[in-house]
C-alpha positions in Angstrom: 69.4 79.7 110.0 72.9 80.9 110.8 75.8 81.6 108.5 78.8 79.4 108.8 82.3 79.3 107.3 83.7 76.0 106.2 87.4 75.6 105.4 88.4 72.3 103.8 91.8 71.0 102.9 91.3 68.5 100.0 93.7 65.8 98.6 96.5 67.4 96.6 96.6 64.6 94.0 93.1 65.4 92.8 92.8 66.9 89.3 90.5 69.9 88.7 87.5 67.6 87.7 87.8 65.5 90.8 88.3 68.5 93.0 85.1 70.1 91.6 83.3 66.8 92.2 84.4 66.7 95.8 83.2 70.3 96.4 79.9 69.5 94.6 79.3 66.6 96.9 79.7 68.8 100.0 77.4 71.4 98.4 74.8 68.6 97.8 75.0 67.5 101.4 74.3 71.1 102.5 71.4 71.7 100.1 69.7 68.3 100.5 69.6 68.9 104.3 68.0 72.3 104.2 71.0 74.6 104.0 71.9 77.1 101.3 75.3 78.0 99.8 76.3 81.6 100.0 79.7 81.5 98.4 82.5 79.0 97.4 86.1 80.1 96.9 88.7 77.6 95.7 92.0 79.1 97.1 94.3 76.7 95.2 97.0 74.3 96.1 99.1 75.4 99.0 101.9 74.0 101.2 100.7 72.8 104.6 102.2 74.0 107.8 102.8 70.4 108.9 102.3 67.0 107.1 98.9 65.6 107.2 98.7 61.8 106.4 102.2 62.2 104.8 101.0 65.0 102.5 102.8 68.3 102.4 100.3 70.2 100.2 96.5 70.4 99.8 93.8 72.2 97.9 92.2 74.8 100.1 88.4 75.5 99.7 86.5 78.2 101.6 82.8 78.0 101.7 80.1 80.2 103.3 76.7 78.6 103.9 73.5 79.1 105.9 72.9 76.0 108.0 70.5 74.5 110.5 71.6 72.3 113.4 70.6 69.1 111.6 72.5 70.1 108.5 75.6 70.7 110.6 75.6 67.2 112.1 75.1 65.6 108.6 77.8 67.8 107.0 80.3 67.0 109.8 79.6 63.3 109.4 80.1 63.5 105.6 83.4 65.4 106.0 84.8 62.9 108.5 83.9 60.0 106.2 85.2 61.6 103.0 88.5 60.2 101.9 89.2 63.3 99.8 89.0 65.8 102.7 92.2 65.9 104.8 91.0 68.5 107.3 88.0 70.7 107.8 86.9 73.5 110.2 83.4 74.8 110.5 82.9 78.1 112.3 79.8 80.1 113.0 80.4 83.6 111.6 78.5 85.7 114.2 80.7 84.2 117.0 83.8 85.2 115.1 82.4 88.8 114.4 81.6 89.1 118.1 85.0 88.0 119.2 86.7 90.5 116.8 84.4 93.3 118.1 85.3 92.5 121.7 89.0 92.4 120.9 88.9 95.8 119.3 87.0 97.3 122.2 89.6 95.9 124.7 92.5 97.2 122.6 95.1 98.8 124.8 95.2 102.6 124.9 98.4 104.2 123.7 100.7 105.3 126.5 101.5 109.0 126.7 104.8 110.1 125.2 107.7 110.1 127.7 108.6 113.4 129.2 111.8 115.0 128.1 114.0 116.7 130.7 113.8 120.5 130.7 116.8 122.4 129.4 118.5 124.7 131.9 
């Protein structure tokens, strides 16, 4: 099992109960298909960078979970069919950590300070 990060943007019109129910449905899909939830963070209602389905705001939800390959396909299917989820992104965390480590190793070395002309 690998750890994944799921970011969802949920309908802005949902009240707190409906939002909690939408997040609970996603959690149920994960747990019934052999996955486990590590953490869930509701980041609140925020303005979108661009309109999605004529909406300018959305509820952001960040979830970390341990998933198998079969769980991922069922989760992706559920998220695409859900009318409450405007957008989602599922990323494997070890790939992100490797990319960050490679980027920090390839960071440019600081150039030496420019030489000042000698005084005569």
